[in-house]
N, CA and C atoms as an extended XYZ file, in Angstrom:
162
Properties=species:S:1:pos:R:3:atomname:S:1:resname:S:1:resid:I:1 pbc="F F F"
N        30.088        8.847      -43.974 N   UNK     1
C        28.825        9.140      -43.322 CA  UNK     1
C        29.080        9.456      -41.856 C   UNK     1
N        28.454       10.507      -41.369 N   UNK     2
C        28.645       10.902      -39.973 CA  UNK     2
C        27.795       10.057      -39.034 C   UNK     2
N        28.357        9.808      -37.892 N   UNK     3
C        27.661        9.027      -36.874 CA  UNK     3
C        26.790        9.951      -36.027 C   UNK     3
N        25.542        9.572      -35.825 N   UNK     4
C        24.636       10.342      -34.989 CA  UNK     4
C        24.936       10.055      -33.515 C   UNK     4
N        25.153       11.111      -32.738 N   UNK     5
C        25.449       10.964      -31.321 CA  UNK     5
C        24.251       11.473      -30.528 C   UNK     5
N        23.754       10.648      -29.647 N   UNK     6
C        22.647       11.048      -28.781 CA  UNK     6
C        23.240       11.664      -27.515 C   UNK     6
N        23.365       12.992      -27.516 N   UNK     7
C        24.036       13.666      -26.406 CA  UNK     7
C        23.249       13.546      -25.106 C   UNK     7
N        21.929       13.465      -25.190 N   UNK     8
C        21.117       13.332      -23.978 CA  UNK     8
C        21.384       11.996      -23.298 C   UNK     8
N        21.405       10.934      -24.089 N   UNK     9
C        21.670        9.600      -23.546 CA  UNK     9
C        23.080        9.536      -22.962 C   UNK     9
N        24.011       10.144      -23.651 N   UNK    10
C        25.399       10.144      -23.176 CA  UNK    10
C        25.539       10.885      -21.846 C   UNK    10
N        24.836       12.008      -21.698 N   UNK    11
C        24.881       12.745      -20.426 CA  UNK    11
C        24.239       11.948      -19.301 C   UNK    11
N        23.140       11.276      -19.586 N   UNK    12
C        22.486       10.455      -18.564 CA  UNK    12
C        23.399        9.335      -18.095 C   UNK    12
N        24.098        8.706      -19.025 N   UNK    13
C        24.987        7.606      -18.678 CA  UNK    13
C        26.237        8.078      -17.946 C   UNK    13
N        26.689        9.304      -18.245 N   UNK    14
C        27.916        9.792      -17.628 CA  UNK    14
C        27.726       10.163      -16.165 C   UNK    14
N        26.512       10.551      -15.789 N   UNK    15
C        26.262       10.939      -14.407 CA  UNK    15
C        26.703       12.362      -14.089 C   UNK    15
N        26.987       13.173      -15.104 N   UNK    16
C        27.401       14.559      -14.867 CA  UNK    16
C        26.256       15.398      -14.312 C   UNK    16
N        25.050       15.091      -14.730 N   UNK    17
C        23.872       15.804      -14.253 CA  UNK    17
C        22.983       14.791      -13.541 C   UNK    17
N        23.252       14.552      -12.283 N   UNK    18
C        22.606       13.475      -11.547 CA  UNK    18
C        21.282       13.846      -10.892 C   UNK    18
N        21.021       15.132      -10.680 N   UNK    19
C        19.811       15.469       -9.923 CA  UNK    19
C        18.542       15.125      -10.707 C   UNK    19
N        17.459       15.001      -10.004 N   UNK    20
C        16.181       14.565      -10.588 CA  UNK    20
C        15.678       15.543      -11.645 C   UNK    20
N        15.864       16.834      -11.422 N   UNK    21
C        15.413       17.852      -12.367 CA  UNK    21
C        16.081       17.663      -13.728 C   UNK    21
N        17.393       17.504      -13.715 N   UNK    22
C        18.137       17.327      -14.966 CA  UNK    22
C        17.765       16.021      -15.653 C   UNK    22
N        17.644       14.952      -14.893 N   UNK    23
C        17.268       13.668      -15.471 CA  UNK    23
C        15.903       13.755      -16.136 C   UNK    23
N        14.958       14.420      -15.472 N   UNK    24
C        13.610       14.556      -16.011 CA  UNK    24
C        13.621       15.312      -17.336 C   UNK    24
N        14.380       16.393      -17.401 N   UNK    25
C        14.450       17.175      -18.638 CA  UNK    25
C        15.093       16.364      -19.752 C   UNK    25
N        16.163       15.638      -19.442 N   UNK    26
C        16.848       14.851      -20.471 CA  UNK    26
C        15.983       13.699      -20.975 C   UNK    26
N        15.179       13.114      -20.085 N   UNK    27
C        14.362       11.971      -20.486 CA  UNK    27
C        13.077       12.369      -21.193 C   UNK    27
N        12.401       13.414      -20.694 N   UNK    28
C        11.093       13.772      -21.248 CA  UNK    28
C        11.101       15.001      -22.139 C   UNK    28
N        12.152       15.800      -22.084 N   UNK    29
C        12.219       17.010      -22.888 CA  UNK    29
C        11.758       18.222      -22.104 C   UNK    29
N        12.063       19.378      -22.631 N   UNK    30
C        11.722       20.633      -21.977 CA  UNK    30
C        10.235       20.940      -22.158 C   UNK    30
N         9.609       21.425      -21.090 N   UNK    31
C         8.180       21.743      -21.134 CA  UNK    31
C         7.912       23.254      -21.189 C   UNK    31
N         8.917       24.065      -20.841 N   UNK    32
C         8.731       25.507      -20.900 CA  UNK    32
C        10.055       26.184      -21.274 C   UNK    32
N        10.012       27.496      -21.370 N   UNK    33
C        11.156       28.272      -21.840 CA  UNK    33
C        12.382       28.113      -20.935 C   UNK    33
N        12.213       28.170      -19.639 N   UNK    34
C        13.352       28.070      -18.731 CA  UNK    34
C        13.992       26.681      -18.790 C   UNK    34
N        13.207       25.655      -18.979 N   UNK    35
C        13.762       24.310      -19.116 CA  UNK    35
C        14.543       24.194      -20.425 C   UNK    35
N        14.090       24.879      -21.463 N   UNK    36
C        14.818       24.884      -22.728 CA  UNK    36
C        16.170       25.567      -22.565 C   UNK    36
N        16.204       26.648      -21.808 N   UNK    37
C        17.469       27.327      -21.543 CA  UNK    37
C        18.407       26.407      -20.779 C   UNK    37
N        17.898       25.700      -19.781 N   UNK    38
C        18.716       24.776      -19.004 CA  UNK    38
C        19.203       23.621      -19.873 C   UNK    38
N        18.373       23.159      -20.791 N   UNK    39
C        18.784       22.091      -21.697 CA  UNK    39
C        19.916       22.585      -22.604 C   UNK    39
N        19.835       23.832      -23.036 N   UNK    40
C        20.910       24.424      -23.830 CA  UNK    40
C        22.204       24.501      -23.035 C   UNK    40
N        22.094       24.805      -21.747 N   UNK    41
C        23.262       24.831      -20.867 CA  UNK    41
C        23.879       23.440      -20.768 C   UNK    41
N        23.052       22.413      -20.615 N   UNK    42
C        23.569       21.052      -20.518 CA  UNK    42
C        24.236       20.637      -21.834 C   UNK    42
N        23.656       21.037      -22.967 N   UNK    43
C        24.251       20.731      -24.262 CA  UNK    43
C        25.616       21.403      -24.399 C   UNK    43
N        25.690       22.650      -23.958 N   UNK    44
C        26.954       23.379      -24.003 CA  UNK    44
C        28.012       22.699      -23.137 C   UNK    44
N        27.620       22.268      -21.948 N   UNK    45
C        28.552       21.548      -21.065 CA  UNK    45
C        28.996       20.239      -21.693 C   UNK    45
N        28.085       19.524      -22.347 N   UNK    46
C        28.432       18.265      -23.001 CA  UNK    46
C        29.461       18.509      -24.102 C   UNK    46
N        29.264       19.583      -24.875 N   UNK    47
C        30.231       19.909      -25.934 CA  UNK    47
C        31.604       20.194      -25.351 C   UNK    47
N        31.666       20.880      -24.215 N   UNK    48
C        32.955       21.155      -23.575 CA  UNK    48
C        33.590       19.872      -23.064 C   UNK    48
N        32.782       18.991      -22.493 N   UNK    49
C        33.291       17.708      -21.989 CA  UNK    49
C        33.883       16.888      -23.132 C   UNK    49
N        33.208       16.867      -24.260 N   UNK    50
C        33.672       16.100      -25.428 CA  UNK    50
C        34.804       16.780      -26.176 C   UNK    50
N        35.051       18.057      -25.885 N   UNK    51
C        36.108       18.790      -26.578 CA  UNK    51
C        35.695       19.265      -27.954 C   UNK    51
N        34.428       19.551      -28.135 N   UNK    52
C        33.905       19.964      -29.431 CA  UNK    52
C        33.827       21.486      -29.594 C   UNK    52
N        34.220       22.239      -28.577 N   UNK    53
C        34.187       23.692      -28.676 CA  UNK    53
C        35.464       24.187      -29.328 C   UNK    53
N        35.418       25.406      -29.803 N   UNK    54
C        36.582       25.977      -30.496 CA  UNK    54
C        37.646       26.418      -29.536 C   UNK    54
């Protein structure tokens, strides 16, 4: 069985995205299209940090 990883919680704990804007998006979710794009960017960075990219 695969373990579910909460990437948002992991990014918040790591301190890689420390500014208030990023914290707000990770905690409350994206409210518009541009925030969704930024959230996708943070997810992509998290995958690179974890070494999950090809």
